[in-house]
N, C-alpha and C positions, 0 to 999 in steps of 0.2 A: 688504555695506554698503548703507545706505539713501540716503546722501548723499555727494557729492564736493565739496570746496572746492578749486578750482584756482587757485593763486596764482602769477602770473608777474611777474617783476621785470625790467623792461626794462634791457638792457645789462649784466647781471650775469655776469661771467666766473667760471669754476670756481675758479681759483687764488686769486682775491680772497676768495671765500666761504670757502674752506678756511683761508686765513690768518687771517681775522677771526672765524671760527666761535666761539672761546672767549669773544668779547665779545657774541655774539648769544644772549642768555639764552633766548629762546623757540624759535628755530630749533634751537639746540643741544639743548635738552630734547626737542624733537620728534624729533630724530635717534635718540634712545634707543629709540624704538618705530617706527622706519621703516627702509625699504630706502634705502640711500645709494648712488647710482650714480656710480662713479668715472670711467667712460668713456662718457659720453653726449654726443652732438654734435647741434647744430642742422643742419637741412637747408637753411636759408636764412640768409644773412649779414646780413640786416637785418629789421626788424619785419614789413614787408608780406609778404615771401616766407616767412619762418619760420612765421608763424601760418597762412598758407595751407596749409603742409604739416601743421601740427599738427591743424588742423580737418578736413582732407580725407584725410590719410594718403598723400599723393602728393608727388613732387618738385615744387617750384614751376614748373619749366619744362614740366610737363605741361599747364599752363593757358595760355590766351591772354590772360588778364586777372587782375589782383589782386583783382577783385571776387568775393567768395564767394557761393554760392547754397545754399539750404536742402538741396537734393538731394545736394550734395557733402559736407555736414558731419555729424559724428557727433552733433551736437546735435539734428538732426532724428530720428535713431534714438532718442535719449532721449525726445524729445517724443511720438513715436508710441507709446512704452511708458509714457506717463503721468507722466514725470519732469519736474518744473518746472525751467525753466532761467532763469538770470539772468547778465548780464554787466555789469560796472562798470569803467569806465576813462576816461581823457581823452586818448588817443593818436589823432591825426587819421587815421593810417594804418589804424586799426581801427574807424573811425567808420561812421556811416550812408552816407558817400560810397562806401564799398566793400561795402555790403550787410550789415555785421555786425549791424545792428539786426534783420534778418530771422531771425537764428539763434536769438533768445532770446525767451522770454515776457516778461521784464522786462529792459530795457536802458537804460543811461545812458552817454553819451560826453562829457558836459560841454558839449555844443553847444546846449543848450536856450536859446531866445531869451529875452532880458530887455529891460527898458526903458532900459538904459544908453545913454549917448551913443555908445558904440562900435557898438551894434546899430542905432542910428538911422543912423549913418554907413554901416553895412552895407546897410540898406534903400535908402539914398540911391544908393549905388554900383550896386546891383542894378537900380534903375530906369534909371540911365544905360546900363548894359550889357545891358539886356533884349533888345536885337536882335542881340547878339553872344554867343551861348550858350557858346562855348569860353572866351572871356575872363571871362564871368560865372562859369562853373564854376571856373576857375582862381582867381579872386578869392575865391570861397567857400571853396576849399580852403586858400588862404593865411591866410584869416581863422581857419579851424579850427586851423591850426598855431599861430597867435598865441594862440588861446584855450587850447590845450593848455599852452603855456608860462606863460601868465598864471595859470591854475588851480594850477599846481605851486607858484607863489610864494605862493599863498593857502592853504597847508596842504591841498593837494589830496588827499593821502593820507588825511587825517583824514575828509574828505568821503566818499571811497570806502569807508573802513572802516565808517563809520556806516551807509551804505546797505546794506553787507553784513550788518551786525548786525541791522538791521531785517528784512532778508529771511530771515535764519536764524530769527529769533523767530517769524515769521509763516508759515513753510512747512515742510513735511515731504516727504521723498523728492524731493530736489532736486540739481541741478548748479549750483554757483555759481562764476563766474570773476571774479577781481579782478586787474587789471593795474596795478602800481605803476610810476610813471615817475621816481621820485626820483633814482636813480643815473645816469640818462641826462643827457648834457650838454645845456645848461649846468647843471652841478651846484652847487647852492646849499645852504648849511646853513640850513634854515628856522628853526632855533632862534637864529640870530644876530640880535641886536636892535640892535647898534651899526651905524649907517648907513655909517660909513667902511669897516668890515670887509666889509659886504655889497657895497659898491661895488667893493672890492678883488677879491672873489670874481667879481663880474660881469665886470670888466675882464680878469681872468685867463682866464675862460672864453671871452671874446671873442678874446683872443690865441690860445688853443688851437684855436678853430674856424676862424679866418680868417688867422692869422699863425703857424701851428704851427712853422714853420722857426726862429722866434725863441725857442721855449721853452727854458728852462734846466732843469738837473736840479732845482734848487730849485722851479721852477714845477711840474714834474711831480710832485714829492713832495707839494706842497700840493694839487694836483688829486686825487691819490690819497687824501689824507687827507679831502678833501671827499666823495669817492666812498664811502669807508668810513663816514664819519659819516652819510651819507644811508642807507646800508644798516642802520646801527644804528637809525635812525628807523623804517625799514620793519619791522624786527624788533619794535619796540614796537607797531606797528599789528597785526602778525600775532598778538601776544600778546592783543590786545583780541578778535580774532576767535576765538581758542582759548577765551578766557574765556566768550564768548557761547555757544559750543558746549557748554561744560561747564555753564553756568547753565541752559541749556534741556534739559539731559540728552540731547544729541545727539552728544556728543563721541565716545563709544564706537562709534557706528554711522555715523561719518563718516570717509571717507578724505580725507586732506589731501595735496595735491601742491604742491611748490614747485620752480619751474624758471625759466628765462629764455628769451628768444627769440634772443639772441645775446650776445656778449661786448663788449669795449671795448679799443681800442688806446691805449697810452700811449707812442707813438713807438718801440715795439719793432722795427717794420719801416718807420719813417719816416712814420707817419701817426698822427693822433689821431682818436678816435671810432670809427665803423664805416662805412667807405665802400666796401664791396664786397670787402674782403680775406677770405681763407679760411685765414689762419694760426690757430694754436691759441688765441691770445688772443681771437679772434672766435668760433670754432666750438665750442670746448670749454666746455660750460655745466653748471651743477649740476642734479641731479634728485634730489629726496627724495620718497618716497611713504610716508605713514604707513599701516601695515597692522597695527600692534600688536606687531610683532616687529623687533628690531634686526638689521640685516644689511648688510654691505658687499658690494656687487655690482660685480665687475670686468669683466663682459661688455661687449663693444663694441656699443653700441646708438645709435639716433638718435631724435629727438623725434617723427618722423611715426608711430612705433609707439604714441603716446598715443591715436591714432585708435581703436585696438582696446582699449587698456588701460583707458581711462575707462569705456566701456560695461561691460567685464568687472568693474570694481570695483563697479558698480551692479547686478551680478547678471545681466547680460545675456550671452547666448552669443556668443562671438567666436572667430575662428580662432586667435588667439594673443594674448599679453599680455607686457608687459615683466618681470613678476615671475617668470615661469617660462621665458622665452626663454633659450637657451644662448648667445646672442650671435651676431654676424655676422662673416663673414670680412673684410668691408669695408663702409664707409658712404660716402655721397656728400653733400657740402655744396656749395651753389651760391652764388656771389658774382657780382660784375659789375665791369666797367671802363667808365668814361666814360658812365654811364647817368644820364639826367635823369629823375627820377620826378615825374610830375604825374598828376592824375586822367584827363587826356586821353591820356597816354602811359605807362601803368603797367606795361607788359610789359617784362621783361628780354629784349632782343632777342638772338637766337641769336649774332650776331657779338660781343655784349658779354658773353656768359656766361663766367664764371670757375668752373672745376670743380675741386673737391678730392676725391680718393679716398683715404680713410684706412684703414689696417689697424692692427693693434695695435703694429706696429713701424715702419711706413713711411708717408709721405704723398707723393702725386703731385698736382701742380697743373698745370692746362692752361688757358691763355687765349689765344685767337687763335693766333699762331705761337710762343708762349713756353711752355716746359715747365720744371717744377721738381720735384726729388725730394729728400726729406730722410729720413735715418735718425733716427727720433725717440728711439731708445734712446741713441745716441751724441750726438745733436744736438737736444735737446728744444726749443731756442730757434729752430730752423729758420734757421740762419745759413749753412750750407754746402750749396750746391746740388750734388748728386752725380749729376745726370741723365746718362744715356747711352742710346744706342739700344737696347742689350740690356736694360738695367734697366727701361726704360719699356714694353717690349713687353707684359708682362702687364696693365699698367694700361690700355694702349690697347685691349686686347681687352675689358676691362670697359666702357670708354667706348663702344665699338662696340655692345656688347650692350645698353646702356641707351639710348643716343642714336641708334644707327644710324651708318652711315658718314658721315663729315664731310669 
């Protein structure tokens, strides 16, 4: 293949995609000529750590910071081989604050300055905080988070799609990454024009994010419907990108990858969103790779293998790739407990690390002094903890092999 279009959909869980796939005209059609991975898992339970693994091929805990560097990323391998790279998104955790702008020849994170009153306020605050670098950087980051949310309400996905189409039209032999934020909370139906209904959506999202214990079944059903509606909107944008590839006669020579950084909880284990959990609704994510042939792949794999797979798709020699791998005996996903994420404190501290070891049939979870074990064949919802000293022994040996003695 001459090109790769890498589409990531923030907070998209596997079972939700599978359920709504018949309604996703473009993704469904793409699956007819793609490898569909049924057992792929993220290595990080939230955006910052997940993409760190995707771009470097290593577990997030390997690093001392969430800031990526060129020397660690597969995009640098592509650039050294003359492949043009571009990244388009509006997620603050993937912005220039964490070095992602250095990974691409063309980059957009939605944080470009404008002459609006909000940016004048930003400059005013920077002047006030100029002698307090930590507070200044924290303010800049919170401003970036606000900008990410504001962009989404202004048809942000349409902007990203248009930038992607322009890049496709004007380049050959490229790697293009687009990250859509639409299904991430707060989930809003951008097509809703009745102000009362938009206010209802906003208030329900606020309730879910800050008063989740008060959510009713009706609330959760409505939040799930917003989630699915947002996914249908993204499918429409993906259709535009596919059309652009076909119109420029680049479709047949382009591999398309669709996946997610992590999933989303809807109170299955007492939480909403994605706050460091490593249950299935968070770590089981979809992966679709268009190669020209339809195939359902059941091998147990994880997203950090994309580090090798993407260069392989572009014709570069790699040690392995997900299309031919036989699968793993186990994979590791890393979450966290009680961790506050800021630019000044981006590391998941060892004492806050929550580790899941998943096999085809079992899952072991370890955080601090707590252990959990689930038989996924008999208990796919992970409700009955069957941990015992004997049953956990093999998993503890894996932990020791990966992390050393703790």
